[in-house]
C-alpha positions, 0 to 999 in steps of 0.5 A: 200658677198665677191667679192675680197681678198685685199693684202696690195699693193692693196691699199698702192701702189695706195695710193702712186700715188693717195693720199687721200688728192687729190683723195678724191672721190676715197678713199671715194669710197674705204672706201665704198667698206670696209665698204660693206663687199665685201673685204676679208683679212687674219689676216696677211694681216689685220695686214699690212693694219692697218698701212695705214695712213689717213682716209682709214687707220682709215676705215680699222682699224674700219672694222676689222669685215667685213674685216677679215675672222678668222679661228675660224668663222664657216660661211666659209670653214676655214678648206679648207683654212687651208689645202690650206695654208699648201699645198702651203707652201710645194708646193712653199717652194723654192720660199717663202722668209722666207724659203730661207734667206728672198730672195728679190722680191719673195712671203712671207708667208703673200702673201701665206696666201692671195692667199690661201684665194682667191683660197678658196673663189674662188674670185679674188686677188687685188694686185699691184705686178707684175710677177717675169717673167721667174725666177725659184728662184723667184715668186710674187703674180701674178705668184703663182695666175696663178699657183693656177688658182686664178684671179689676179687684179690690183687696176685699174683692180678692179675699171674697173670691179666694173664700177667705174669712178672718 
């Protein structure tokens, strides 16, 4: 059962400050979460995740089947997800980087897909992005999550929720 949607930054940013070679048990635990099927991602995010190095990268690449929710799979409401993505691309057009000269420090189309997946599944989204604050021309994942009623968690928030201590 899916419990969290995973943005690339949900693993890549913690990997920078808690590297696998030092924090072995933490990343072993994350590998177990990947293999358990409790994490979900879109094809766009999965493509980014597969570029992660080390053992967790190997684990992510080896578990596409349990991570990726494919729009051709009838076991989840893919049609609701697609409608959500289309609506969000329109609703947030003014702050999506690809529609605004690749404006930096704002959401991209890949971000919209993972937020839409979390909304469709009704589960939290794990990312390490921080809010853009009061900007009217920039929005980050936490900002769109808040607007869409999606719970946003950091990596540490997820560890606490799961009761993991290292």
